[in-house]
VMD Tcl script that builds the backbone (N, CA, C; Angstrom):
set m [mol new atoms 546]
animate dup $m
set s [atomselect $m all]
$s set {name element resname resid chain x y z} {
  {N N MET 1 A 0.837 -1.253 0.073}
  {CA C MET 1 A -0.105 0.017 -0.091}
  {C C MET 1 A 0.788 1.168 -0.066}
  {N N SER 2 A 0.600 2.271 -0.800}
  {CA C SER 2 A 1.223 3.361 -0.934}
  {C C SER 2 A 1.124 4.265 0.299}
  {N N ILE 3 A 2.384 4.638 1.067}
  {CA C ILE 3 A 2.104 5.412 2.178}
  {C C ILE 3 A 1.696 6.826 1.790}
  {N N PHE 4 A 1.990 7.310 0.527}
  {CA C PHE 4 A 1.434 8.535 0.119}
  {C C PHE 4 A 0.014 8.522 0.051}
  {N N LYS 5 A -0.764 7.391 -0.453}
  {CA C LYS 5 A -2.200 7.381 -0.618}
  {C C LYS 5 A -2.584 7.425 0.908}
  {N N THR 6 A -2.102 6.719 1.866}
  {CA C THR 6 A -2.388 6.885 3.236}
  {C C THR 6 A -2.375 8.315 3.789}
  {N N ALA 7 A -1.471 9.062 3.462}
  {CA C ALA 7 A -1.271 10.384 3.990}
  {C C ALA 7 A -2.295 11.225 3.332}
  {N N LEU 8 A -2.650 10.974 1.948}
  {CA C LEU 8 A -3.717 11.742 1.446}
  {C C LEU 8 A -5.010 11.401 2.129}
  {N N THR 9 A -5.332 10.194 2.585}
  {CA C THR 9 A -6.481 9.823 3.222}
  {C C THR 9 A -6.540 10.420 4.593}
  {N N PHE 10 A -5.399 10.575 5.269}
  {CA C PHE 10 A -5.145 11.133 6.608}
  {C C PHE 10 A -5.482 12.691 6.527}
  {N N SER 11 A -4.976 13.452 5.419}
  {CA C SER 11 A -5.385 14.809 5.203}
  {C C SER 11 A -6.849 15.011 4.824}
  {N N ALA 12 A -7.423 14.034 4.276}
  {CA C ALA 12 A -8.742 14.160 3.899}
  {C C ALA 12 A -9.854 13.953 4.949}
  {N N ALA 13 A -9.444 13.323 6.068}
  {CA C ALA 13 A -10.151 12.898 7.113}
  {C C ALA 13 A -11.173 13.950 7.671}
  {N N ALA 14 A -10.895 15.041 7.726}
  {CA C ALA 14 A -11.822 16.125 8.294}
  {C C ALA 14 A -12.978 16.341 7.138}
  {N N TYR 15 A -12.564 16.153 5.923}
  {CA C TYR 15 A -13.667 16.351 4.836}
  {C C TYR 15 A -14.645 15.162 4.928}
  {N N ILE 16 A -13.916 13.848 5.164}
  {CA C ILE 16 A -14.721 12.713 5.227}
  {C C ILE 16 A -15.790 12.754 6.469}
  {N N VAL 17 A -15.202 13.370 7.533}
  {CA C VAL 17 A -16.155 13.484 8.800}
  {C C VAL 17 A -17.176 14.577 8.484}
  {N N SER 18 A -16.853 15.626 7.721}
  {CA C SER 18 A -17.962 16.501 7.521}
  {C C SER 18 A -19.134 15.971 6.592}
  {N N LEU 19 A -18.734 14.934 5.866}
  {CA C LEU 19 A -19.813 14.275 5.048}
  {C C LEU 19 A -20.611 13.298 5.971}
  {N N GLY 20 A -20.250 13.078 7.320}
  {CA C GLY 20 A -21.090 12.326 8.043}
  {C C GLY 20 A -20.532 10.931 8.076}
  {N N LEU 21 A -19.348 10.613 7.565}
  {CA C LEU 21 A -18.771 9.149 7.520}
  {C C LEU 21 A -17.920 9.056 8.834}
  {N N SER 22 A -18.023 7.794 9.326}
  {CA C SER 22 A -17.132 7.677 10.621}
  {C C SER 22 A -15.822 6.968 10.342}
  {N N SER 23 A -15.697 6.467 9.260}
  {CA C SER 23 A -14.298 5.750 8.778}
  {C C SER 23 A -14.294 5.625 7.353}
  {N N ILE 24 A -13.171 5.498 6.825}
  {CA C ILE 24 A -12.933 5.219 5.483}
  {C C ILE 24 A -12.048 3.888 5.226}
  {N N VAL 25 A -12.322 3.322 4.015}
  {CA C VAL 25 A -11.592 2.252 3.717}
  {C C VAL 25 A -10.413 2.601 2.732}
  {N N VAL 26 A -9.281 2.414 3.134}
  {CA C VAL 26 A -8.016 2.674 2.194}
  {C C VAL 26 A -7.619 1.397 1.517}
  {N N SER 27 A -7.701 1.447 0.178}
  {CA C SER 27 A -7.271 0.347 -0.558}
  {C C SER 27 A -6.044 0.499 -1.411}
  {N N SER 28 A -5.541 -0.535 -1.811}
  {CA C SER 28 A -4.335 -0.304 -2.750}
  {C C SER 28 A -4.421 -1.185 -4.033}
  {N N ASP 29 A -3.729 -0.544 -5.080}
  {CA C ASP 29 A -3.609 -1.220 -6.255}
  {C C ASP 29 A -2.768 -2.567 -6.152}
  {N N ASP 30 A -1.882 -2.466 -5.127}
  {CA C ASP 30 A -0.880 -3.647 -4.969}
  {C C ASP 30 A -1.733 -4.823 -4.309}
  {N N ALA 31 A -1.649 -5.984 -5.223}
  {CA C ALA 31 A -2.601 -7.156 -4.884}
  {C C ALA 31 A -2.154 -7.762 -3.587}
  {N N ASP 32 A -0.960 -7.565 -3.129}
  {CA C ASP 32 A -0.460 -8.188 -1.932}
  {C C ASP 32 A -0.786 -7.311 -0.624}
  {N N ALA 33 A -1.134 -6.104 -0.804}
  {CA C ALA 33 A -1.636 -5.213 0.343}
  {C C ALA 33 A -3.080 -5.421 0.684}
  {N N GLU 34 A -3.246 -5.427 1.947}
  {CA C GLU 34 A -4.800 -5.418 2.509}
  {C C GLU 34 A -5.169 -4.071 2.505}
  {N N ASP 35 A -6.621 -4.087 2.337}
  {CA C ASP 35 A -7.207 -2.780 2.669}
  {C C ASP 35 A -7.302 -2.598 4.161}
  {N N PHE 36 A -7.455 -1.418 4.669}
  {CA C PHE 36 A -7.621 -1.114 6.021}
  {C C PHE 36 A -8.617 -0.196 6.280}
  {N N VAL 37 A -9.196 -0.080 7.441}
  {CA C VAL 37 A -10.047 0.845 7.699}
  {C C VAL 37 A -9.546 1.906 8.732}
  {N N TYR 38 A -9.722 3.166 8.480}
  {CA C TYR 38 A -8.937 4.197 9.119}
  {C C TYR 38 A -9.985 5.042 9.682}
  {N N SER 39 A -10.026 5.247 10.992}
  {CA C SER 39 A -10.915 6.130 11.630}
  {C C SER 39 A -10.180 7.592 11.775}
  {N N PRO 40 A -10.922 8.496 11.332}
  {CA C PRO 40 A -10.144 9.736 11.186}
  {C C PRO 40 A -10.194 10.703 12.413}
  {N N ASP 41 A -10.543 10.409 13.574}
  {CA C ASP 41 A -10.658 10.994 14.715}
  {C C ASP 41 A -9.356 11.902 15.055}
  {N N LEU 42 A -8.178 11.243 14.948}
  {CA C LEU 42 A -7.066 11.913 15.230}
  {C C LEU 42 A -6.848 13.007 14.211}
  {N N ALA 43 A -6.994 12.886 12.945}
  {CA C ALA 43 A -6.721 13.755 12.026}
  {C C ALA 43 A -7.702 15.048 12.277}
  {N N VAL 44 A -8.838 14.695 12.645}
  {CA C VAL 44 A -9.844 15.876 12.962}
  {C C VAL 44 A -9.396 16.602 14.125}
  {N N ALA 45 A -8.866 15.919 15.206}
  {CA C ALA 45 A -8.527 16.652 16.378}
  {C C ALA 45 A -7.267 17.495 15.984}
  {N N LEU 46 A -6.292 16.942 15.306}
  {CA C LEU 46 A -4.980 17.742 14.838}
  {C C LEU 46 A -5.590 18.896 14.114}
  {N N GLY 47 A -6.512 18.822 13.084}
  {CA C GLY 47 A -7.136 19.788 12.282}
  {C C GLY 47 A -7.643 20.739 13.140}
  {N N ARG 48 A -8.466 20.384 14.035}
  {CA C ARG 48 A -9.023 21.549 14.959}
  {C C ARG 48 A -8.013 22.276 15.697}
  {N N ALA 49 A -6.976 21.541 16.159}
  {CA C ALA 49 A -5.856 22.352 16.778}
  {C C ALA 49 A -4.874 23.144 15.801}
  {N N ASN 50 A -5.323 23.144 14.569}
  {CA C ASN 50 A -4.419 23.849 13.515}
  {C C ASN 50 A -3.109 23.361 13.429}
  {N N VAL 51 A -2.853 22.061 13.363}
  {CA C VAL 51 A -1.605 21.440 13.353}
  {C C VAL 51 A -1.419 20.734 11.970}
  {N N PRO 52 A -0.537 21.331 11.100}
  {CA C PRO 52 A -0.291 20.778 9.878}
  {C C PRO 52 A 0.437 19.590 9.914}
  {N N ILE 53 A 0.342 18.661 8.922}
  {CA C ILE 53 A 1.325 17.523 8.835}
  {C C ILE 53 A 2.008 17.728 7.469}
  {N N TYR 54 A 3.409 17.693 7.383}
  {CA C TYR 54 A 4.054 17.791 6.235}
  {C C TYR 54 A 4.849 16.690 5.843}
  {N N TRP 55 A 5.122 16.375 4.676}
  {CA C TRP 55 A 6.274 15.406 4.294}
  {C C TRP 55 A 7.506 16.194 4.268}
  {N N SER 56 A 8.555 15.431 4.621}
  {CA C SER 56 A 9.900 15.899 4.621}
  {C C SER 56 A 10.434 16.170 3.214}
  {N N SER 57 A 10.079 15.328 2.302}
  {CA C SER 57 A 10.666 15.400 0.979}
  {C C SER 57 A 10.166 16.802 0.333}
  {N N GLY 58 A 11.139 17.438 -0.334}
  {CA C GLY 58 A 10.861 18.704 -0.916}
  {C C GLY 58 A 11.142 19.921 0.007}
  {N N HIS 59 A 11.412 19.573 1.177}
  {CA C HIS 59 A 11.608 20.461 2.309}
  {C C HIS 59 A 12.949 20.279 2.878}
  {N N GLN 60 A 13.960 21.063 2.293}
  {CA C GLN 60 A 15.428 20.595 2.523}
  {C C GLN 60 A 15.694 20.679 4.023}
  {N N GLU 61 A 15.391 21.652 4.827}
  {CA C GLU 61 A 15.834 21.742 6.098}
  {C C GLU 61 A 15.176 20.509 6.972}
  {N N ALA 62 A 13.924 20.341 6.745}
  {CA C ALA 62 A 13.297 19.239 7.478}
  {C C ALA 62 A 13.935 17.812 6.961}
  {N N GLN 63 A 14.239 17.800 5.687}
  {CA C GLN 63 A 14.747 16.535 5.221}
  {C C GLN 63 A 16.137 16.394 6.022}
  {N N LYS 64 A 16.915 17.352 6.148}
  {CA C LYS 64 A 18.178 17.263 6.805}
  {C C LYS 64 A 18.039 16.773 8.336}
  {N N ILE 65 A 17.047 17.055 8.942}
  {CA C ILE 65 A 16.721 16.625 10.413}
  {C C ILE 65 A 16.529 15.180 10.164}
  {N N CYS 66 A 15.541 14.771 9.405}
  {CA C CYS 66 A 15.291 13.484 9.245}
  {C C CYS 66 A 16.577 12.501 9.082}
  {N N ASP 67 A 17.260 13.042 8.129}
  {CA C ASP 67 A 18.523 12.325 7.599}
  {C C ASP 67 A 19.608 12.270 8.835}
  {N N ASP 68 A 19.878 13.427 9.402}
  {CA C ASP 68 A 20.975 13.573 10.378}
  {C C ASP 68 A 20.551 12.889 11.700}
  {N N LYS 69 A 19.353 12.838 12.145}
  {CA C LYS 69 A 18.779 12.217 13.407}
  {C C LYS 69 A 18.287 10.875 13.308}
  {N N GLY 70 A 18.012 10.511 12.017}
  {CA C GLY 70 A 17.427 9.134 11.733}
  {C C GLY 70 A 16.046 9.073 12.366}
  {N N PHE 71 A 15.240 10.088 12.331}
  {CA C PHE 71 A 13.946 10.144 12.715}
  {C C PHE 71 A 12.944 9.643 11.719}
  {N N THR 72 A 11.857 9.120 12.285}
  {CA C THR 72 A 10.724 8.803 11.360}
  {C C THR 72 A 9.744 10.067 11.235}
  {N N GLY 73 A 9.851 10.897 12.080}
  {CA C GLY 73 A 9.186 12.063 12.030}
  {C C GLY 73 A 9.455 12.966 13.249}
  {N N PHE 74 A 8.984 14.113 13.348}
  {CA C PHE 74 A 9.121 14.963 14.544}
  {C C PHE 74 A 8.159 16.113 14.574}
  {N N THR 75 A 8.062 16.819 15.813}
  {CA C THR 75 A 7.032 17.870 15.983}
  {C C THR 75 A 7.904 18.964 16.447}
  {N N THR 76 A 7.807 20.240 15.809}
  {CA C THR 76 A 8.432 21.333 16.297}
  {C C THR 76 A 7.447 22.572 15.927}
  {N N ASP 77 A 8.149 23.639 16.621}
  {CA C ASP 77 A 7.496 24.919 16.368}
  {C C ASP 77 A 8.422 25.891 15.789}
  {N N GLU 78 A 9.536 25.444 15.386}
  {CA C GLU 78 A 10.669 26.110 14.752}
  {C C GLU 78 A 10.373 26.335 13.249}
  {N N LYS 79 A 10.726 27.398 12.752}
  {CA C LYS 79 A 10.552 27.808 11.341}
  {C C LYS 79 A 11.736 26.989 10.603}
  {N N LEU 80 A 11.368 26.195 9.806}
  {CA C LEU 80 A 12.326 25.487 8.878}
  {C C LEU 80 A 11.884 25.888 7.472}
  {N N GLY 81 A 12.816 26.581 6.710}
  {CA C GLY 81 A 12.501 27.023 5.568}
  {C C GLY 81 A 11.065 27.627 5.407}
  {N N GLU 82 A 10.394 27.229 4.496}
  {CA C GLU 82 A 8.900 27.598 4.366}
  {C C GLU 82 A 7.976 26.961 5.313}
  {N N LEU 83 A 8.495 26.014 6.020}
  {CA C LEU 83 A 7.467 25.272 7.075}
  {C C LEU 83 A 7.446 26.024 8.292}
  {N N GLY 84 A 6.270 26.110 8.848}
  {CA C GLY 84 A 6.069 26.688 10.375}
  {C C GLY 84 A 6.069 28.235 10.261}
  {N N ASP 85 A 5.687 28.611 11.416}
  {CA C ASP 85 A 5.673 30.006 11.564}
  {C C ASP 85 A 6.560 30.554 12.749}
  {N N GLY 86 A 7.144 29.700 13.335}
  {CA C GLY 86 A 7.868 29.933 14.630}
  {C C GLY 86 A 7.135 30.098 15.903}
  {N N ASN 87 A 5.869 29.934 15.769}
  {CA C ASN 87 A 4.844 30.159 16.960}
  {C C ASN 87 A 4.015 28.945 17.405}
  {N N SER 88 A 3.808 27.995 16.394}
  {CA C SER 88 A 2.899 27.020 16.741}
  {C C SER 88 A 3.446 25.559 16.137}
  {N N PRO 89 A 3.007 24.469 16.748}
  {CA C PRO 89 A 3.574 23.193 16.318}
  {C C PRO 89 A 3.018 22.674 15.003}
  {N N TYR 90 A 3.818 21.860 14.362}
  {CA C TYR 90 A 3.593 21.187 13.231}
  {C C TYR 90 A 4.210 19.809 13.184}
  {N N ILE 91 A 3.743 18.872 12.320}
  {CA C ILE 91 A 4.321 17.559 12.391}
  {C C ILE 91 A 4.938 17.394 10.977}
  {N N VAL 92 A 6.146 16.839 10.849}
  {CA C VAL 92 A 6.879 16.432 9.758}
  {C C VAL 92 A 7.052 14.855 9.766}
  {N N VAL 93 A 6.653 14.321 8.659}
  {CA C VAL 93 A 6.790 12.834 8.511}
  {C C VAL 93 A 7.916 12.577 7.589}
  {N N CYS 94 A 8.816 11.914 7.986}
  {CA C CYS 94 A 10.184 11.627 7.241}
  {C C CYS 94 A 9.869 10.527 6.170}
  {N N ASP 95 A 9.252 10.812 5.157}
  {CA C ASP 95 A 8.671 9.860 4.226}
  {C C ASP 95 A 9.855 8.954 3.538}
  {N N GLU 96 A 10.946 9.157 3.696}
  {CA C GLU 96 A 12.065 8.179 3.094}
  {C C GLU 96 A 12.219 7.171 4.082}
  {N N VAL 97 A 11.757 7.302 5.283}
  {CA C VAL 97 A 11.929 6.245 6.462}
  {C C VAL 97 A 10.573 5.524 6.648}
  {N N VAL 98 A 9.462 6.231 6.693}
  {CA C VAL 98 A 8.206 5.662 6.877}
  {C C VAL 98 A 7.736 4.801 5.819}
  {N N LYS 99 A 7.768 3.594 5.887}
  {CA C LYS 99 A 7.538 2.605 4.876}
  {C C LYS 99 A 6.193 1.790 4.747}
  {N N ASN 100 A 5.539 1.970 5.902}
  {CA C ASN 100 A 4.181 1.102 5.836}
  {C C ASN 100 A 3.025 1.800 6.734}
  {N N VAL 101 A 1.845 1.334 6.587}
  {CA C VAL 101 A 0.751 2.031 7.255}
  {C C VAL 101 A 0.806 2.095 8.701}
  {N N ASP 102 A 1.214 0.778 9.285}
  {CA C ASP 102 A 1.232 0.836 10.702}
  {C C ASP 102 A 2.292 1.666 11.254}
  {N N MET 103 A 3.383 2.008 10.663}
  {CA C MET 103 A 4.549 2.925 10.981}
  {C C MET 103 A 4.044 4.262 10.923}
  {N N PHE 104 A 3.366 4.526 9.867}
  {CA C PHE 104 A 2.777 5.881 9.717}
  {C C PHE 104 A 1.769 6.265 10.826}
  {N N LEU 105 A 0.779 5.390 11.013}
  {CA C LEU 105 A -0.262 5.592 12.090}
  {C C LEU 105 A 0.356 5.653 13.530}
  {N N SER 106 A 1.338 5.018 13.814}
  {CA C SER 106 A 2.058 4.905 15.062}
  {C C SER 106 A 2.877 6.184 15.189}
  {N N LEU 107 A 3.581 6.578 14.117}
  {CA C LEU 107 A 4.255 7.802 14.097}
  {C C LEU 107 A 3.354 9.152 14.303}
  {N N ILE 108 A 2.119 9.190 13.716}
  {CA C ILE 108 A 1.152 10.112 13.934}
  {C C ILE 108 A 0.493 10.344 15.406}
  {N N ARG 109 A 0.246 8.967 15.966}
  {CA C ARG 109 A -0.128 9.095 17.313}
  {C C ARG 109 A 0.979 9.572 18.164}
  {N N HIS 110 A 2.218 9.051 17.904}
  {CA C HIS 110 A 3.349 9.648 18.776}
  {C C HIS 110 A 3.538 11.032 18.605}
  {N N GLU 111 A 3.520 11.709 17.488}
  {CA C GLU 111 A 3.628 13.083 17.323}
  {C C GLU 111 A 2.532 13.814 17.883}
  {N N ALA 112 A 1.238 13.308 17.897}
  {CA C ALA 112 A 0.082 13.906 18.526}
  {C C ALA 112 A 0.178 13.949 19.876}
  {N N VAL 113 A 1.040 13.178 20.577}
  {CA C VAL 113 A 1.400 13.256 21.899}
  {C C VAL 113 A 2.290 14.485 22.167}
  {N N HIS 114 A 3.099 14.666 21.231}
  {CA C HIS 114 A 4.010 15.988 21.459}
  {C C HIS 114 A 3.163 17.184 21.278}
  {N N VAL 115 A 2.369 17.128 20.319}
  {CA C VAL 115 A 1.421 18.329 20.089}
  {C C VAL 115 A 0.618 18.637 21.577}
  {N N ALA 116 A 0.131 17.595 22.211}
  {CA C ALA 116 A -0.555 17.783 23.322}
  {C C ALA 116 A 0.361 18.245 24.405}
  {N N GLN 117 A 1.510 17.934 24.437}
  {CA C GLN 117 A 2.522 18.260 25.394}
  {C C GLN 117 A 2.800 19.739 25.072}
  {N N TYR 118 A 2.955 20.075 23.779}
  {CA C TYR 118 A 3.201 21.546 23.530}
  {C C TYR 118 A 2.051 22.527 23.960}
  {N N CYS 119 A 0.752 22.020 23.586}
  {CA C CYS 119 A -0.479 22.831 24.138}
  {C C CYS 119 A -0.471 22.829 25.625}
  {N N TYR 120 A -0.203 21.772 26.289}
  {CA C TYR 120 A -0.250 21.681 27.903}
  {C C TYR 120 A 0.803 22.744 28.390}
  {N N ALA 121 A 1.933 22.841 27.834}
  {CA C ALA 121 A 3.211 23.739 28.338}
  {C C ALA 121 A 2.584 25.190 27.896}
  {N N ALA 122 A 1.866 25.402 26.915}
  {CA C ALA 122 A 1.510 26.643 26.280}
  {C C ALA 122 A 2.529 27.191 25.333}
  {N N ASN 123 A 3.826 26.521 25.429}
  {CA C ASN 123 A 4.850 26.932 24.624}
  {C C ASN 123 A 6.059 26.220 24.906}
  {N N GLY 124 A 6.263 25.182 24.001}
  {CA C GLY 124 A 7.439 24.325 24.343}
  {C C GLY 124 A 6.847 22.827 24.588}
  {N N PHE 125 A 7.605 21.921 25.085}
  {CA C PHE 125 A 7.177 20.651 25.334}
  {C C PHE 125 A 7.414 20.225 26.790}
  {N N VAL 126 A 6.378 19.758 27.499}
  {CA C VAL 126 A 6.507 19.334 28.815}
  {C C VAL 126 A 5.693 18.088 28.976}
  {N N PRO 127 A 6.168 17.055 29.851}
  {CA C PRO 127 A 5.359 15.802 30.031}
  {C C PRO 127 A 3.929 16.206 30.570}
  {N N LEU 128 A 2.926 15.394 30.237}
  {CA C LEU 128 A 1.641 15.578 30.678}
  {C C LEU 128 A 1.402 15.108 31.988}
  {N N GLY 129 A 2.313 14.380 32.608}
  {CA C GLY 129 A 2.170 13.820 33.970}
  {C C GLY 129 A 1.680 12.340 34.011}
  {N N LEU 130 A 2.112 11.533 33.006}
  {CA C LEU 130 A 1.909 10.076 32.998}
  {C C LEU 130 A 2.811 9.478 34.205}
  {N N LYS 131 A 2.220 8.637 35.041}
  {CA C LYS 131 A 2.913 8.118 36.193}
  {C C LYS 131 A 3.950 7.239 35.722}
  {N N GLN 132 A 5.070 7.205 36.468}
  {CA C GLN 132 A 6.242 6.320 36.149}
  {C C GLN 132 A 5.885 4.815 36.026}
  {N N GLU 133 A 4.893 4.448 36.860}
  {CA C GLU 133 A 4.605 2.996 36.810}
  {C C GLU 133 A 3.723 2.791 35.557}
  {N N ASP 134 A 3.192 3.817 34.759}
  {CA C ASP 134 A 2.456 3.579 33.599}
  {C C ASP 134 A 3.330 3.625 32.298}
  {N N ILE 135 A 4.661 3.898 32.538}
  {CA C ILE 135 A 5.377 4.003 31.360}
  {C C ILE 135 A 5.763 2.433 30.816}
  {N N SER 136 A 5.501 2.261 29.540}
  {CA C SER 136 A 5.535 0.984 28.976}
  {C C SER 136 A 7.016 0.544 28.856}
  {N N ASP 137 A 7.192 -0.773 28.805}
  {CA C ASP 137 A 8.448 -1.474 28.449}
  {C C ASP 137 A 8.792 -0.976 27.069}
  {N N HIS 138 A 8.001 -0.925 26.208}
  {CA C HIS 138 A 8.309 -0.483 24.714}
  {C C HIS 138 A 8.889 0.902 24.916}
  {N N ALA 139 A 8.308 1.786 25.628}
  {CA C ALA 139 A 8.819 3.142 25.825}
  {C C ALA 139 A 10.355 3.192 26.277}
  {N N ARG 140 A 10.439 2.410 27.421}
  {CA C ARG 140 A 11.732 2.334 27.962}
  {C C ARG 140 A 12.787 1.943 27.047}
  {N N ARG 141 A 12.367 1.006 26.236}
  {CA C ARG 141 A 13.361 0.453 25.142}
  {C C ARG 141 A 13.695 1.403 24.105}
  {N N MET 142 A 12.620 2.124 23.670}
  {CA C MET 142 A 12.865 3.070 22.609}
  {C C MET 142 A 13.633 4.264 23.026}
  {N N ALA 143 A 13.379 4.732 24.308}
  {CA C ALA 143 A 14.154 5.830 24.853}
  {C C ALA 143 A 15.576 5.712 25.033}
  {N N THR 144 A 15.901 4.349 25.194}
  {CA C THR 144 A 17.212 4.095 25.519}
  {C C THR 144 A 18.128 3.339 24.228}
  {N N THR 145 A 17.215 3.155 23.292}
  {CA C THR 145 A 18.016 2.888 22.081}
  {C C THR 145 A 18.275 3.725 21.104}
  {N N LYS 146 A 17.361 4.927 21.218}
  {CA C LYS 146 A 17.646 5.878 20.321}
  {C C LYS 146 A 18.374 7.165 21.121}
  {N N TYR 147 A 19.005 8.052 20.368}
  {CA C TYR 147 A 19.649 9.036 21.165}
  {C C TYR 147 A 18.748 10.284 21.371}
  {N N TYR 148 A 18.399 10.550 22.585}
  {CA C TYR 148 A 17.828 11.712 22.952}
  {C C TYR 148 A 18.413 12.557 24.095}
  {N N PRO 149 A 18.568 13.829 23.928}
  {CA C PRO 149 A 19.215 14.596 24.918}
  {C C PRO 149 A 18.353 14.301 26.245}
  {N N LYS 150 A 19.113 14.316 27.279}
  {CA C LYS 150 A 18.550 13.984 28.756}
  {C C LYS 150 A 17.233 14.641 29.033}
  {N N GLU 151 A 17.128 15.897 28.656}
  {CA C GLU 151 A 16.017 16.728 29.022}
  {C C GLU 151 A 14.774 16.194 28.055}
  {N N ASP 152 A 14.963 15.504 27.030}
  {CA C ASP 152 A 13.876 15.119 26.247}
  {C C ASP 152 A 13.318 13.746 26.579}
  {N N ILE 153 A 14.047 13.023 27.390}
  {CA C ILE 153 A 13.678 11.753 27.779}
  {C C ILE 153 A 12.220 11.528 28.421}
  {N N PRO 154 A 11.894 12.451 29.303}
  {CA C PRO 154 A 10.430 12.462 29.866}
  {C C PRO 154 A 9.359 12.499 28.941}
  {N N ILE 155 A 9.719 13.559 27.928}
  {CA C ILE 155 A 8.417 13.610 26.994}
  {C C ILE 155 A 8.444 12.492 25.976}
  {N N GLU 156 A 9.658 11.955 25.756}
  {CA C GLU 156 A 9.609 10.858 24.805}
  {C C GLU 156 A 9.098 9.507 25.464}
  {N N LEU 157 A 9.420 9.310 26.670}
  {CA C LEU 157 A 8.951 8.175 27.258}
  {C C LEU 157 A 7.304 8.140 27.348}
  {N N GLU 158 A 6.640 9.272 27.580}
  {CA C GLU 158 A 5.320 9.380 27.546}
  {C C GLU 158 A 4.684 9.256 26.099}
  {N N ALA 159 A 5.473 9.741 25.068}
  {CA C ALA 159 A 5.087 9.766 23.694}
  {C C ALA 159 A 5.024 8.284 23.273}
  {N N TYR 160 A 6.140 7.560 23.628}
  {CA C TYR 160 A 6.202 6.182 23.256}
  {C C TYR 160 A 5.253 5.399 23.898}
  {N N THR 161 A 4.868 5.519 25.035}
  {CA C THR 161 A 3.883 4.812 25.808}
  {C C THR 161 A 2.445 5.133 25.135}
  {N N ILE 162 A 2.115 6.518 25.023}
  {CA C ILE 162 A 0.715 6.824 24.536}
  {C C ILE 162 A 0.557 6.409 23.113}
  {N N GLU 163 A 1.723 6.296 22.182}
  {CA C GLU 163 A 1.494 5.867 20.969}
  {C C GLU 163 A 0.864 4.702 20.846}
  {N N GLN 164 A 0.979 3.811 21.940}
  {CA C GLN 164 A 0.334 2.466 21.907}
  {C C GLN 164 A -1.158 2.553 22.124}
  {N N TRP 165 A -1.590 3.675 22.673}
  {CA C TRP 165 A -3.062 3.791 23.002}
  {C C TRP 165 A -3.894 3.874 21.626}
  {N N SER 166 A -5.276 3.748 21.770}
  {CA C SER 166 A -6.060 3.758 20.559}
  {C C SER 166 A -6.058 5.128 20.032}
  {N N GLU 167 A -6.488 5.267 18.873}
  {CA C GLU 167 A -6.375 6.650 18.120}
  {C C GLU 167 A -7.524 7.473 18.834}
  {N N ASP 168 A -8.530 6.897 19.218}
  {CA C ASP 168 A -9.610 7.602 19.911}
  {C C ASP 168 A -9.049 8.295 21.315}
  {N N ARG 169 A -8.324 7.571 22.026}
  {CA C ARG 169 A -7.684 8.178 23.303}
  {C C ARG 169 A -6.846 9.165 22.971}
  {N N VAL 170 A -5.993 8.898 21.954}
  {CA C VAL 170 A -4.973 10.110 21.566}
  {C C VAL 170 A -5.662 11.230 21.177}
  {N N SER 171 A -6.696 11.048 20.361}
  {CA C SER 171 A -7.462 12.083 19.950}
  {C C SER 171 A -8.160 13.149 21.121}
  {N N ARG 172 A -8.618 12.372 22.010}
  {CA C ARG 172 A -9.088 13.063 23.260}
  {C C ARG 172 A -7.973 13.881 23.945}
  {N N LEU 173 A -6.913 13.164 24.037}
  {CA C LEU 173 A -5.666 13.818 24.620}
  {C C LEU 173 A -5.316 15.287 23.860}
  {N N VAL 174 A -5.250 15.139 22.605}
  {CA C VAL 174 A -5.194 16.519 21.771}
  {C C VAL 174 A -6.274 17.250 22.005}
  {N N ASP 175 A -7.531 16.973 21.951}
  {CA C ASP 175 A -8.696 17.924 22.211}
  {C C ASP 175 A -8.595 18.421 23.510}
  {N N ASP 176 A -8.407 17.662 24.702}
  {CA C ASP 176 A -8.340 18.103 26.071}
  {C C ASP 176 A -7.231 19.099 26.323}
  {N N HIS 177 A -6.144 18.966 25.583}
  {CA C HIS 177 A -4.957 19.885 25.886}
  {C C HIS 177 A -4.945 21.005 24.799}
  {N N CYS 178 A -5.336 20.875 23.636}
  {CA C CYS 178 A -5.208 21.840 22.518}
  {C C CYS 178 A -6.436 22.514 22.284}
  {N N ASN 179 A -7.506 21.874 21.937}
  {CA C ASN 179 A -8.803 22.486 21.308}
  {C C ASN 179 A -9.660 22.954 22.402}
  {N N ASN 180 A -9.545 22.537 23.722}
  {CA C ASN 180 A -10.325 23.121 24.716}
  {C C ASN 180 A -9.722 24.303 25.461}
  {N N GLN 181 A -8.482 24.602 24.833}
  {CA C GLN 181 A -7.684 25.640 25.377}
  {C C GLN 181 A -7.708 26.836 24.549}
  {N N ARG 182 A -8.104 26.784 23.351}
  {CA C ARG 182 A -8.047 27.971 22.412}
  {C C ARG 182 A -9.458 28.643 22.205}
}
mol reanalyze $m
mol bondsrecalc $m
mol representation Tube
mol addrep $m
């Protein structure tokens, strides 16, 4: 399945919901790929929070961060070339790295947590307060196998834990911290 087609679907989710549909089926021309049903709740929550999602390709400064850090994606409020305004968060998907639908959706859930952390802090990124005993083993592995500056580890532990939650729960998190604040 084309990850590009998935991203188009993700971007169109708000429109789909405005038509009164609760989910959409994404299918592929690839006979080996399975169709999947995608619920657009998270895309709509990010849309209400005015958080755009960009592909890294075609954006030199964003692509350099993807390449240099080995990221699958990132959330920032920094102005990178023509991306961002320097005042509000946006998500970049490192499309050279994200190769399948599961990786894409996990990445969007992970980055949506960072968006909620940004809104919670009102400017910058701070942990939302997930208890240490609730941090998943997956999160602990990811935070120790990737290089993160020491000050980023608490926000990454939360994001890696919460990315495993349902899309509906992550959507509510974005709504609670971003959309009810504006």
